[in-house]
MIKE-899835 format. One record per residue (C-alpha): residue in one letter; chain; z, y, x; residue number from 0. Coordinates in Angstrom, 2 decimals, padded with zeros to 5 digits, m for minus. Layout:
<nodes>
<residu=a&chaine=A&c3=Z&c2=Y&c1=X&num=NUM> $
...
</nodes>
This chain:
<nodes>
<residu=m&chaine=A&c3=m014.10&c2=m007.51&c1=m039.16&num=0> $
<residu=m&chaine=A&c3=m015.63&c2=m004.14&c1=m038.26&num=1> $
<residu=l&chaine=A&c3=m012.29&c2=m002.67&c1=m037.31&num=2> $
<residu=a&chaine=A&c3=m011.31&c2=m005.71&c1=m035.25&num=3> $
<residu=v&chaine=A&c3=m014.53&c2=m005.38&c1=m033.25&num=4> $
<residu=m&chaine=A&c3=m014.00&c2=m001.62&c1=m032.86&num=5> $
<residu=d&chaine=A&c3=m010.43&c2=m002.22&c1=m031.69&num=6> $
<residu=c&chaine=A&c3=m011.68&c2=m004.74&c1=m029.14&num=7> $
<residu=v&chaine=A&c3=m014.26&c2=m002.34&c1=m027.70&num=8> $
<residu=n&chaine=A&c3=m011.61&c2=000.40&c1=m027.62&num=9> $
<residu=d&chaine=A&c3=m009.22&c2=m001.94&c1=m025.74&num=10> $
<residu=n&chaine=A&c3=m006.79&c2=m001.92&c1=m028.67&num=11> $
<residu=g&chaine=A&c3=m006.89&c2=m005.59&c1=m029.48&num=12> $
<residu=p&chaine=A&c3=m008.38&c2=m008.98&c1=m028.73&num=13> $
<residu=p&chaine=A&c3=m011.87&c2=m009.86&c1=m029.91&num=14> $
<residu=p&chaine=A&c3=m012.06&c2=m011.64&c1=m033.24&num=15> $
<residu=p&chaine=A&c3=m012.95&c2=m015.32&c1=m032.78&num=16> $
<residu=a&chaine=A&c3=m016.58&c2=m014.89&c1=m033.89&num=17> $
<residu=l&chaine=A&c3=m017.09&c2=m012.06&c1=m031.39&num=18> $
<residu=s&chaine=A&c3=m015.43&c2=m014.02&c1=m028.61&num=19> $
<residu=m&chaine=A&c3=m017.75&c2=m016.94&c1=m029.28&num=20> $
<residu=a&chaine=A&c3=m020.81&c2=m014.67&c1=m029.50&num=21> $
<residu=l&chaine=A&c3=m019.94&c2=m013.01&c1=m026.18&num=22> $
<residu=d&chaine=A&c3=m019.46&c2=m016.43&c1=m024.56&num=23> $
<residu=c&chaine=A&c3=m022.82&c2=m017.59&c1=m025.91&num=24> $
<residu=r&chaine=A&c3=m024.48&c2=m014.43&c1=m024.60&num=25> $
<residu=q&chaine=A&c3=m022.81&c2=m014.81&c1=m021.21&num=26> $
<residu=w&chaine=A&c3=m023.76&c2=m018.44&c1=m020.78&num=27> $
<residu=g&chaine=A&c3=m027.11&c2=m018.36&c1=m022.61&num=28> $
<residu=t&chaine=A&c3=m026.14&c2=m021.22&c1=m024.90&num=29> $
<residu=l&chaine=A&c3=m025.35&c2=m021.98&c1=m028.52&num=30> $
<residu=p&chaine=A&c3=m021.82&c2=m022.89&c1=m029.63&num=31> $
<residu=e&chaine=A&c3=m022.69&c2=m026.46&c1=m030.64&num=32> $
<residu=p&chaine=A&c3=m024.96&c2=m029.06&c1=m029.00&num=33> $
<residu=g&chaine=A&c3=m028.55&c2=m029.08&c1=m030.15&num=34> $
<residu=g&chaine=A&c3=m030.86&c2=m026.34&c1=m031.27&num=35> $
<residu=w&chaine=A&c3=m030.62&c2=m023.41&c1=m033.65&num=36> $
<residu=r&chaine=A&c3=m030.82&c2=m025.59&c1=m036.76&num=37> $
<residu=d&chaine=A&c3=m027.93&c2=m027.74&c1=m035.50&num=38> $
<residu=q&chaine=A&c3=m025.48&c2=m024.82&c1=m035.69&num=39> $
<residu=y&chaine=A&c3=m023.13&c2=m023.99&c1=m038.53&num=40> $
<residu=p&chaine=A&c3=m024.89&c2=m021.25&c1=m040.56&num=41> $
<residu=q&chaine=A&c3=m021.74&c2=m019.32&c1=m041.50&num=42> $
<residu=e&chaine=A&c3=m020.50&c2=m019.36&c1=m037.92&num=43> $
<residu=m&chaine=A&c3=m023.84&c2=m018.09&c1=m036.63&num=44> $
<residu=y&chaine=A&c3=m023.91&c2=m015.39&c1=m039.29&num=45> $
<residu=m&chaine=A&c3=m020.44&c2=m014.13&c1=m038.37&num=46> $
<residu=m&chaine=A&c3=m021.27&c2=m014.20&c1=m034.67&num=47> $
<residu=n&chaine=A&c3=m024.41&c2=m012.18&c1=m035.35&num=48> $
<residu=v&chaine=A&c3=m022.51&c2=m009.62&c1=m037.43&num=49> $
<residu=c&chaine=A&c3=m019.82&c2=m009.26&c1=m034.77&num=50> $
<residu=i&chaine=A&c3=m022.20&c2=m008.94&c1=m031.83&num=51> $
<residu=n&chaine=A&c3=m024.28&c2=m006.34&c1=m033.66&num=52> $
<residu=i&chaine=A&c3=m021.19&c2=m004.25&c1=m034.43&num=53> $
<residu=y&chaine=A&c3=m020.00&c2=m004.72&c1=m030.85&num=54> $
<residu=d&chaine=A&c3=m023.32&c2=m003.60&c1=m029.37&num=55> $
<residu=v&chaine=A&c3=m023.60&c2=m000.54&c1=m031.61&num=56> $
<residu=w&chaine=A&c3=m019.99&c2=000.57&c1=m031.12&num=57> $
<residu=h&chaine=A&c3=m020.18&c2=m000.02&c1=m027.37&num=58> $
<residu=a&chaine=A&c3=m023.39&c2=002.07&c1=m027.13&num=59> $
<residu=f&chaine=A&c3=m021.81&c2=004.80&c1=m029.27&num=60> $
<residu=k&chaine=A&c3=m018.73&c2=004.98&c1=m027.04&num=61> $
<residu=r&chaine=A&c3=m020.96&c2=005.17&c1=m023.96&num=62> $
<residu=a&chaine=A&c3=m022.97&c2=008.01&c1=m025.56&num=63> $
<residu=q&chaine=A&c3=m019.70&c2=009.82&c1=m026.30&num=64> $
<residu=r&chaine=A&c3=m018.54&c2=009.52&c1=m022.70&num=65> $
<residu=e&chaine=A&c3=m021.90&c2=010.80&c1=m021.46&num=66> $
<residu=g&chaine=A&c3=m021.90&c2=013.72&c1=m023.91&num=67> $
<residu=r&chaine=A&c3=m025.03&c2=012.62&c1=m025.73&num=68> $
<residu=t&chaine=A&c3=m023.66&c2=011.55&c1=m029.10&num=69> $
<residu=p&chaine=A&c3=m026.00&c2=013.73&c1=m031.25&num=70> $
<residu=d&chaine=A&c3=m029.05&c2=012.44&c1=m029.37&num=71> $
<residu=f&chaine=A&c3=m027.87&c2=008.83&c1=m029.68&num=72> $
<residu=l&chaine=A&c3=m027.24&c2=009.15&c1=m033.41&num=73> $
<residu=s&chaine=A&c3=m030.55&c2=010.91&c1=m034.10&num=74> $
<residu=r&chaine=A&c3=m032.46&c2=008.20&c1=m032.21&num=75> $
<residu=n&chaine=A&c3=m030.58&c2=005.36&c1=m033.93&num=76> $
<residu=p&chaine=A&c3=m030.31&c2=006.07&c1=m037.67&num=77> $
<residu=e&chaine=A&c3=m029.20&c2=002.51&c1=m038.48&num=78> $
<residu=a&chaine=A&c3=m026.46&c2=002.79&c1=m035.87&num=79> $
<residu=d&chaine=A&c3=m025.48&c2=006.16&c1=m037.32&num=80> $
<residu=t&chaine=A&c3=m024.95&c2=004.52&c1=m040.72&num=81> $
<residu=l&chaine=A&c3=m022.90&c2=001.66&c1=m039.26&num=82> $
<residu=i&chaine=A&c3=m020.81&c2=004.00&c1=m037.12&num=83> $
<residu=g&chaine=A&c3=m020.12&c2=006.18&c1=m040.15&num=84> $
<residu=r&chaine=A&c3=m018.88&c2=003.13&c1=m042.05&num=85> $
<residu=i&chaine=A&c3=m016.65&c2=002.04&c1=m039.18&num=86> $
<residu=l&chaine=A&c3=m015.17&c2=005.52&c1=m038.86&num=87> $
<residu=d&chaine=A&c3=m014.58&c2=005.65&c1=m042.63&num=88> $
<residu=l&chaine=A&c3=m012.74&c2=002.32&c1=m042.49&num=89> $
<residu=d&chaine=A&c3=m010.68&c2=003.50&c1=m039.54&num=90> $
<residu=r&chaine=A&c3=m009.69&c2=006.70&c1=m041.34&num=91> $
<residu=e&chaine=A&c3=m008.75&c2=004.66&c1=m044.41&num=92> $
<residu=r&chaine=A&c3=m006.66&c2=002.32&c1=m042.26&num=93> $
<residu=q&chaine=A&c3=m004.85&c2=005.27&c1=m040.65&num=94> $
<residu=t&chaine=A&c3=m004.22&c2=006.88&c1=m044.03&num=95> $
<residu=n&chaine=A&c3=m002.88&c2=003.70&c1=m045.61&num=96> $
<residu=g&chaine=A&c3=m000.82&c2=002.72&c1=m042.58&num=97> $
</nodes>
């Protein structure tokens, strides 16, 4: 999931379904199903939350890279630093294993 989100942000692939739905919900200010929060499917909401968090962190990281402020970004966002490290580890593993 992490790599699919990273690939999407990097324009190397489509968004995974949970990210696509989360982005639509964000755009339109609505939930995926009729009703309130408790009317949603818990697993679907969990996956959307995971995807949108990864998306937001990776997107902010890429922006910091473009602006030349990666060290500052990482020092100000230790939780993001941990997540980014995990994503980069998974990407290296993927490249190594083909």
